[in-house]
C-alpha positions as CSV (number, residue, x, y, z in Angstrom):
1,M,-0.1,0.2,-0.1
2,T,1.6,3.5,-0.8
3,V,0.7,6.4,1.7
4,R,0.8,9.6,-0.1
5,P,1.7,12.9,1.7
6,G,-1.2,14.3,3.4
7,E,-3.3,11.0,3.4
8,H,-4.4,9.7,7.1
9,V,-3.8,6.1,8.3
10,A,-5.9,4.3,10.7
11,L,-4.2,2.1,12.9
12,L,-6.3,-0.7,14.6
13,L,-3.9,-1.2,17.8
14,D,-6.6,-3.4,19.5
15,D,-6.2,-5.9,16.5
16,A,-2.5,-5.7,16.6
17,N,-1.7,-9.1,18.1
18,T,-5.0,-10.9,17.4
19,D,-4.3,-11.7,13.6
20,P,-4.3,-15.4,13.1
21,A,-2.1,-15.1,10.3
22,A,0.6,-13.8,12.3
23,V,0.2,-15.1,15.8
24,G,-1.7,-18.5,14.9
25,E,-4.8,-20.0,16.0
26,E,-6.9,-19.0,18.8
27,P,-5.1,-15.4,18.9
28,L,-7.2,-14.4,22.2
29,R,-6.3,-17.4,24.0
30,V,-3.3,-17.0,26.6
31,R,-0.7,-19.4,25.4
32,P,2.8,-18.6,26.8
33,G,4.5,-21.0,24.5
34,R,3.0,-19.7,21.3
35,A,6.2,-17.2,20.7
36,G,7.7,-20.7,20.2
37,E,5.4,-21.8,17.1
38,V,5.0,-18.3,15.6
39,G,7.7,-16.3,16.5
40,A,5.5,-13.5,17.8
41,G,3.0,-12.3,20.0
42,L,4.7,-12.2,23.6
43,A,6.7,-9.4,24.9
44,F,7.3,-6.6,22.0
45,G,6.4,-9.3,19.6
46,D,8.4,-9.5,16.3
47,G,7.9,-9.7,12.6
48,P,4.7,-7.8,11.4
49,H,3.4,-6.9,14.9
50,R,6.6,-5.6,16.4
51,C,6.0,-3.1,18.9
52,P,6.8,0.2,17.6
53,G,7.8,1.6,21.3
54,A,10.2,-1.6,21.8
55,H,13.3,0.3,21.7
56,I,11.9,3.4,23.7
57,A,10.6,0.9,26.2
58,L,14.3,-0.9,26.5
59,L,15.8,2.6,27.0
60,E,13.8,3.6,29.7
61,T,14.3,0.3,31.4
62,D,18.3,0.8,30.8
63,V,18.0,4.2,32.2
64,F,15.7,3.2,35.3
65,L,18.0,0.4,36.6
66,S,21.4,2.4,35.8
67,R,19.9,5.3,37.8
68,L,18.5,2.8,40.5
69,F,21.8,0.9,41.2
70,A,23.7,4.2,41.2
71,L,21.6,5.3,44.4
72,D,23.9,5.2,47.4
73,G,23.4,1.7,49.2
74,V,21.1,0.4,46.6
75,R,22.3,-3.4,45.6
76,M,21.2,-6.7,44.5
77,S,20.9,-9.1,47.3
78,G,21.4,-12.1,45.5
79,E,22.2,-13.4,42.0
80,P,19.4,-13.3,39.5
81,R,18.9,-16.1,37.1
82,V,19.7,-14.9,33.5
83,A,18.7,-17.3,30.7
84,F,18.4,-16.8,26.9
85,Q,14.7,-17.8,26.2
86,E,14.4,-19.2,22.7
87,A,10.5,-18.5,22.7
88,I,11.2,-14.6,22.6
89,G,14.4,-14.6,20.9
90,G,16.3,-12.8,23.9
91,Y,17.4,-12.8,27.6
92,E,15.2,-13.0,30.6
93,I,16.1,-12.3,34.1
94,R,14.4,-13.9,37.1
95,G,14.9,-13.6,40.7
96,L,16.3,-10.2,40.8
97,T,15.8,-8.9,44.3
98,V,17.0,-5.1,45.4
99,A,18.3,-4.5,49.0
100,L,17.9,-0.9,50.2
101,P,19.8,0.7,52.9
102,R,18.0,0.9,56.4
103,A,17.0,4.5,57.4
104,G,19.6,6.1,59.5
105,H,22.4,3.8,58.0
106,G,23.2,5.7,54.5
């Protein structure tokens, strides 16, 4: 489709991740394993339904975590589990816990 200068485009965002051609059968059913079957539909998606704000959300997360751990006394209280998740084509972090300094102890 060609969109000419000055033309308007209506985006039906509610339907973005419910296209059976892109995410498989029963697109409204919660099926966490679906991403491994079709390569889209979870997290920021991929292919034709890749979230247009994914890069901004990842940058925001990076800024938040960088600033959080730069605060005096804030630290991880244990080792998180980091693993590559084939279903989403990326890494996941589980069990990340943060310790805060006690009041009056810096």
